[in-house]
A tleap script that builds the chain and sets N, CA, C and O, in Angstrom:
source leaprc.protein.ff14SB
mol = sequence {
  NMET ARG GLN THR LYS VAL ALA VAL LEU VAL
  ARG MET LEU PRO THR LEU LYS ALA LYS LEU
  SER GLU ILE ALA LYS ARG GLU HIE ARG SER
  LEU SER GLN GLN VAL GLU LEU PHE LEU GLU
  HIE CYS VAL LYS ASP PRO LYS GLY GLU ASP
  ILE GLU GLU ASN ALA SER TRP GLY GLY GLN
  SER ASN ARG ASP ALA LEU GLY ALA ASN LYS
  LYS ARG ILE CTHR
}
set mol.1.N position { 77.963 79.015 48.221 }
set mol.1.CA position { 77.100 78.152 48.992 }
set mol.1.C position { 77.134 76.742 48.403 }
set mol.1.O position { 77.024 76.574 47.189 }
set mol.2.N position { 77.282 75.755 49.238 }
set mol.2.CA position { 77.402 74.364 48.810 }
set mol.2.C position { 76.029 73.747 48.561 }
set mol.2.O position { 75.111 73.905 49.366 }
set mol.3.N position { 75.901 73.046 47.442 }
set mol.3.CA position { 74.644 72.388 47.103 }
set mol.3.C position { 74.548 71.042 47.805 }
set mol.3.O position { 75.556 70.368 48.017 }
set mol.4.N position { 73.333 70.658 48.162 }
set mol.4.CA position { 73.099 69.345 48.743 }
set mol.4.C position { 73.207 68.300 47.644 }
set mol.4.O position { 72.713 68.509 46.537 }
set mol.5.N position { 73.842 67.190 47.939 }
set mol.5.CA position { 73.990 66.115 46.962 }
set mol.5.C position { 73.238 64.887 47.447 }
set mol.5.O position { 73.007 64.718 48.644 }
set mol.6.N position { 72.862 64.042 46.514 }
set mol.6.CA position { 72.170 62.800 46.826 }
set mol.6.C position { 73.029 61.626 46.387 }
set mol.6.O position { 73.869 61.752 45.496 }
set mol.7.N position { 72.811 60.490 47.020 }
set mol.7.CA position { 73.542 59.278 46.667 }
set mol.7.C position { 72.768 58.499 45.613 }
set mol.7.O position { 71.537 58.492 45.608 }
set mol.8.N position { 73.508 57.839 44.716 }
set mol.8.CA position { 72.921 57.006 43.671 }
set mol.8.C position { 73.713 55.703 43.620 }
set mol.8.O position { 74.941 55.710 43.541 }
set mol.9.N position { 72.996 54.595 43.665 }
set mol.9.CA position { 73.647 53.301 43.554 }
set mol.9.C position { 73.716 52.926 42.081 }
set mol.9.O position { 72.699 52.930 41.388 }
set mol.10.N position { 74.906 52.606 41.605 }
set mol.10.CA position { 75.093 52.243 40.202 }
set mol.10.C position { 75.832 50.909 40.152 }
set mol.10.O position { 76.874 50.743 40.787 }
set mol.11.N position { 75.289 49.969 39.398 }
set mol.11.CA position { 75.960 48.684 39.216 }
set mol.11.C position { 76.741 48.741 37.908 }
set mol.11.O position { 76.244 49.220 36.889 }
set mol.12.N position { 77.984 48.239 37.958 }
set mol.12.CA position { 78.821 48.230 36.765 }
set mol.12.C position { 79.773 47.043 36.836 }
set mol.12.O position { 79.956 46.430 37.888 }
set mol.13.N position { 80.361 46.742 35.713 }
set mol.13.CA position { 81.347 45.672 35.664 }
set mol.13.C position { 82.584 46.071 36.475 }
set mol.13.O position { 82.957 47.243 36.512 }
set mol.14.N position { 83.209 45.096 37.118 }
set mol.14.CA position { 84.425 45.402 37.885 }
set mol.14.C position { 85.520 46.046 37.034 }
set mol.14.O position { 86.281 46.878 37.527 }
set mol.15.N position { 85.598 45.666 35.766 }
set mol.15.CA position { 86.625 46.251 34.896 }
set mol.15.C position { 86.373 47.737 34.656 }
set mol.15.O position { 87.317 48.524 34.588 }
set mol.16.N position { 85.104 48.123 34.527 }
set mol.16.CA position { 84.772 49.538 34.350 }
set mol.16.C position { 85.106 50.316 35.613 }
set mol.16.O position { 85.669 51.409 35.547 }
set mol.17.N position { 84.759 49.750 36.763 }
set mol.17.CA position { 85.083 50.423 38.023 }
set mol.17.C position { 86.589 50.596 38.160 }
set mol.17.O position { 87.051 51.647 38.606 }
set mol.18.N position { 87.353 49.586 37.785 }
set mol.18.CA position { 88.813 49.673 37.874 }
set mol.18.C position { 89.346 50.792 36.979 }
set mol.18.O position { 90.223 51.554 37.387 }
set mol.19.N position { 88.816 50.887 35.758 }
set mol.19.CA position { 89.248 51.953 34.841 }
set mol.19.C position { 88.914 53.328 35.404 }
set mol.19.O position { 89.737 54.242 35.366 }
set mol.20.N position { 87.684 53.465 35.934 }
set mol.20.CA position { 87.268 54.747 36.517 }
set mol.20.C position { 88.137 55.094 37.725 }
set mol.20.O position { 88.502 56.254 37.918 }
set mol.21.N position { 88.464 54.098 38.529 }
set mol.21.CA position { 89.323 54.321 39.698 }
set mol.21.C position { 90.722 54.774 39.284 }
set mol.21.O position { 91.306 55.650 39.921 }
set mol.22.N position { 91.256 54.184 38.227 }
set mol.22.CA position { 92.571 54.586 37.718 }
set mol.22.C position { 92.558 56.037 37.262 }
set mol.22.O position { 93.471 56.805 37.566 }
set mol.23.N position { 91.511 56.402 36.528 }
set mol.23.CA position { 91.394 57.785 36.042 }
set mol.23.C position { 91.275 58.736 37.222 }
set mol.23.O position { 91.934 59.775 37.253 }
set mol.24.N position { 90.436 58.386 38.197 }
set mol.24.CA position { 90.233 59.241 39.378 }
set mol.24.C position { 91.552 59.440 40.134 }
set mol.24.O position { 91.871 60.552 40.556 }
set mol.25.N position { 92.305 58.368 40.300 }
set mol.25.CA position { 93.589 58.468 41.007 }
set mol.25.C position { 94.549 59.378 40.255 }
set mol.25.O position { 95.225 60.215 40.853 }
set mol.26.N position { 94.602 59.207 38.949 }
set mol.26.CA position { 95.482 60.025 38.107 }
set mol.26.C position { 95.090 61.504 38.164 }
set mol.26.O position { 95.952 62.381 38.100 }
set mol.27.N position { 93.788 61.776 38.286 }
set mol.27.CA position { 93.288 63.153 38.314 }
set mol.27.C position { 93.170 63.719 39.738 }
set mol.27.O position { 92.690 64.836 39.932 }
set mol.28.N position { 93.615 62.934 40.731 }
set mol.28.CA position { 93.570 63.349 42.138 }
set mol.28.C position { 92.144 63.669 42.588 }
set mol.28.O position { 91.891 64.679 43.245 }
set mol.29.N position { 91.223 62.778 42.216 }
set mol.29.CA position { 89.827 62.902 42.622 }
set mol.29.C position { 89.386 61.595 43.258 }
set mol.29.O position { 90.015 60.553 43.072 }
set mol.30.N position { 88.289 61.666 44.016 }
set mol.30.CA position { 87.678 60.434 44.491 }
set mol.30.C position { 86.944 59.797 43.313 }
set mol.30.O position { 86.653 60.460 42.317 }
set mol.31.N position { 86.654 58.524 43.437 }
set mol.31.CA position { 85.896 57.839 42.395 }
set mol.31.C position { 84.553 58.533 42.194 }
set mol.31.O position { 84.125 58.748 41.060 }
set mol.32.N position { 83.903 58.876 43.273 }
set mol.32.CA position { 82.607 59.554 43.200 }
set mol.32.C position { 82.708 60.892 42.459 }
set mol.32.O position { 81.872 61.198 41.609 }
set mol.33.N position { 83.721 61.677 42.781 }
set mol.33.CA position { 83.904 62.966 42.110 }
set mol.33.C position { 84.168 62.777 40.616 }
set mol.33.O position { 83.674 63.548 39.794 }
set mol.34.N position { 84.949 61.751 40.266 }
set mol.34.CA position { 85.267 61.517 38.862 }
set mol.34.C position { 84.024 61.106 38.080 }
set mol.34.O position { 83.789 61.599 36.977 }
set mol.35.N position { 83.236 60.213 38.649 }
set mol.35.CA position { 82.004 59.770 37.983 }
set mol.35.C position { 81.051 60.947 37.815 }
set mol.35.O position { 80.434 61.100 36.761 }
set mol.36.N position { 80.926 61.781 38.851 }
set mol.36.CA position { 80.063 62.962 38.763 }
set mol.36.C position { 80.529 63.902 37.655 }
set mol.36.O position { 79.705 64.442 36.917 }
set mol.37.N position { 81.826 64.101 37.532 }
set mol.37.CA position { 82.366 64.965 36.483 }
set mol.37.C position { 82.025 64.422 35.096 }
set mol.37.O position { 81.600 65.173 34.217 }
set mol.38.N position { 82.214 63.105 34.903 }
set mol.38.CA position { 81.886 62.494 33.615 }
set mol.38.C position { 80.392 62.620 33.312 }
set mol.38.O position { 80.015 62.928 32.181 }
set mol.39.N position { 79.550 62.387 34.301 }
set mol.39.CA position { 78.104 62.484 34.084 }
set mol.39.C position { 77.702 63.916 33.730 }
set mol.39.O position { 76.893 64.127 32.827 }
set mol.40.N position { 78.260 64.896 34.434 }
set mol.40.CA position { 77.954 66.294 34.114 }
set mol.40.C position { 78.346 66.615 32.675 }
set mol.40.O position { 77.612 67.298 31.961 }
set mol.41.N position { 79.498 66.120 32.259 }
set mol.41.CA position { 79.963 66.356 30.892 }
set mol.41.C position { 79.026 65.705 29.874 }
set mol.41.O position { 78.745 66.280 28.822 }
set mol.42.N position { 78.554 64.520 30.191 }
set mol.42.CA position { 77.712 63.768 29.257 }
set mol.42.C position { 76.304 64.314 29.118 }
set mol.42.O position { 75.636 64.011 28.129 }
set mol.43.N position { 75.832 65.097 30.053 }
set mol.43.CA position { 74.481 65.632 29.939 }
set mol.43.C position { 74.473 67.063 29.418 }
set mol.43.O position { 73.513 67.804 29.631 }
set mol.44.N position { 75.533 67.441 28.744 }
set mol.44.CA position { 75.610 68.728 28.048 }
set mol.44.C position { 75.548 68.481 26.555 }
set mol.44.O position { 76.105 67.501 26.059 }
set mol.45.N position { 74.877 69.361 25.839 }
set mol.45.CA position { 74.866 69.233 24.386 }
set mol.45.C position { 76.101 69.947 23.829 }
set mol.45.O position { 76.842 70.563 24.594 }
set mol.46.N position { 76.340 69.879 22.521 }
set mol.46.CA position { 77.546 70.496 21.951 }
set mol.46.C position { 77.665 72.003 22.220 }
set mol.46.O position { 78.769 72.546 22.182 }
set mol.47.N position { 76.550 72.678 22.489 }
set mol.47.CA position { 76.591 74.111 22.771 }
set mol.47.C position { 76.863 74.383 24.244 }
set mol.47.O position { 76.955 75.541 24.650 }
set mol.48.N position { 76.994 73.323 25.056 }
set mol.48.CA position { 77.272 73.494 26.469 }
set mol.48.C position { 76.036 73.728 27.313 }
set mol.48.O position { 76.149 74.080 28.487 }
set mol.49.N position { 74.851 73.539 26.737 }
set mol.49.CA position { 73.608 73.740 27.472 }
set mol.49.C position { 73.100 72.394 27.965 }
set mol.49.O position { 73.407 71.356 27.380 }
set mol.50.N position { 72.324 72.413 29.040 }
set mol.50.CA position { 71.739 71.178 29.530 }
set mol.50.C position { 70.831 70.596 28.465 }
set mol.50.O position { 70.047 71.319 27.850 }
set mol.51.N position { 70.932 69.302 28.245 }
set mol.51.CA position { 70.131 68.631 27.223 }
set mol.51.C position { 68.647 68.752 27.510 }
set mol.51.O position { 67.862 68.952 26.583 }
set mol.52.N position { 68.240 68.637 28.768 }
set mol.52.CA position { 66.818 68.661 29.084 }
set mol.52.C position { 66.153 69.981 28.675 }
set mol.52.O position { 64.939 70.015 28.471 }
set mol.53.N position { 66.915 71.051 28.555 }
set mol.53.CA position { 66.358 72.322 28.116 }
set mol.53.C position { 66.078 72.323 26.612 }
set mol.53.O position { 65.277 73.125 26.133 }
set mol.54.N position { 66.735 71.428 25.863 }
set mol.54.CA position { 66.648 71.449 24.411 }
set mol.54.C position { 65.741 70.389 23.814 }
set mol.54.O position { 65.185 70.598 22.736 }
set mol.55.N position { 65.577 69.256 24.487 }
set mol.55.CA position { 64.800 68.164 23.902 }
set mol.55.C position { 64.373 67.187 24.982 }
set mol.55.O position { 64.963 67.123 26.061 }
set mol.56.N position { 63.343 66.435 24.668 }
set mol.56.CA position { 62.932 65.383 25.589 }
set mol.56.C position { 63.919 64.234 25.474 }
set mol.56.O position { 64.644 64.131 24.484 }
set mol.57.N position { 63.949 63.373 26.476 }
set mol.57.CA position { 64.905 62.265 26.471 }
set mol.57.C position { 64.665 61.314 25.318 }
set mol.57.O position { 65.602 60.651 24.873 }
set mol.58.N position { 63.435 61.222 24.814 }
set mol.58.CA position { 63.165 60.300 23.727 }
set mol.58.C position { 63.328 60.912 22.348 }
set mol.58.O position { 63.239 60.197 21.350 }
set mol.59.N position { 63.562 62.204 22.264 }
set mol.59.CA position { 63.602 62.898 20.980 }
set mol.59.C position { 64.856 62.624 20.174 }
set mol.59.O position { 65.912 62.334 20.737 }
set mol.60.N position { 64.742 62.716 18.861 }
set mol.60.CA position { 65.878 62.472 17.974 }
set mol.60.C position { 66.997 63.481 18.211 }
set mol.60.O position { 68.172 63.114 18.210 }
set mol.61.N position { 66.640 64.755 18.415 }
set mol.61.CA position { 67.691 65.754 18.596 }
set mol.61.C position { 68.494 65.476 19.860 }
set mol.61.O position { 69.687 65.777 19.907 }
set mol.62.N position { 67.861 64.907 20.885 }
set mol.62.CA position { 68.573 64.556 22.102 }
set mol.62.C position { 69.562 63.439 21.839 }
set mol.62.O position { 70.688 63.491 22.335 }
set mol.63.N position { 69.174 62.427 21.072 }
set mol.63.CA position { 70.083 61.336 20.746 }
set mol.63.C position { 71.262 61.861 19.940 }
set mol.63.O position { 72.393 61.414 20.131 }
set mol.64.N position { 71.006 62.800 19.047 }
set mol.64.CA position { 72.096 63.389 18.267 }
set mol.64.C position { 73.068 64.133 19.186 }
set mol.64.O position { 74.283 64.022 19.023 }
set mol.65.N position { 72.539 64.888 20.147 }
set mol.65.CA position { 73.396 65.638 21.073 }
set mol.65.C position { 74.232 64.687 21.912 }
set mol.65.O position { 75.416 64.943 22.135 }
set mol.66.N position { 73.642 63.597 22.380 }
set mol.66.CA position { 74.400 62.640 23.171 }
set mol.66.C position { 75.494 62.006 22.336 }
set mol.66.O position { 76.620 61.849 22.808 }
set mol.67.N position { 75.182 61.643 21.112 }
set mol.67.CA position { 76.169 61.016 20.225 }
set mol.67.C position { 77.301 61.957 19.894 }
set mol.67.O position { 78.441 61.517 19.747 }
set mol.68.N position { 77.018 63.246 19.771 }
set mol.68.CA position { 78.037 64.222 19.414 }
set mol.68.C position { 79.043 64.406 20.551 }
set mol.68.O position { 80.196 64.763 20.305 }
set mol.69.N position { 78.618 64.168 21.782 }
set mol.69.CA position { 79.495 64.357 22.930 }
set mol.69.C position { 80.231 63.097 23.333 }
set mol.69.O position { 81.072 63.134 24.231 }
set mol.70.N position { 79.935 61.995 22.693 }
set mol.70.CA position { 80.520 60.714 23.099 }
set mol.70.C position { 82.015 60.700 22.801 }
set mol.70.O position { 82.444 60.918 21.668 }
set mol.71.N position { 82.787 60.440 23.840 }
set mol.71.CA position { 84.242 60.325 23.694 }
set mol.71.C position { 84.660 59.019 24.332 }
set mol.71.O position { 84.081 58.599 25.334 }
set mol.72.N position { 85.648 58.383 23.767 }
set mol.72.CA position { 86.132 57.130 24.332 }
set mol.72.C position { 87.046 57.424 25.513 }
set mol.72.O position { 87.994 58.203 25.408 }
set mol.73.N position { 86.745 56.791 26.625 }
set mol.73.CA position { 87.538 56.951 27.825 }
set mol.73.C position { 88.371 55.707 27.997 }
set mol.73.O position { 87.836 54.609 28.146 }
set mol.74.N position { 89.696 55.874 27.978 }
set mol.74.CA position { 90.585 54.720 28.120 }
set mol.74.C position { 91.583 54.962 29.218 }
set mol.74.O position { 92.421 54.102 29.491 }
savepdb mol mol.pdb
quit
């Protein structure tokens, strides 16, 4: 069963959009699909669980989980 999705307006630098578009093209995805994939990856902690289940957004452990998942995208 397909989940309902919502639209989100995001402002970014043109250079970032260009990089994301290049990655999406290389991966045979739409820009929207690629951004969604990156966001889903970024909101997981190192154990693969949703961050919101483990800590509040302001908590130190949440910042540690976000930092542990940070990868440079080039």
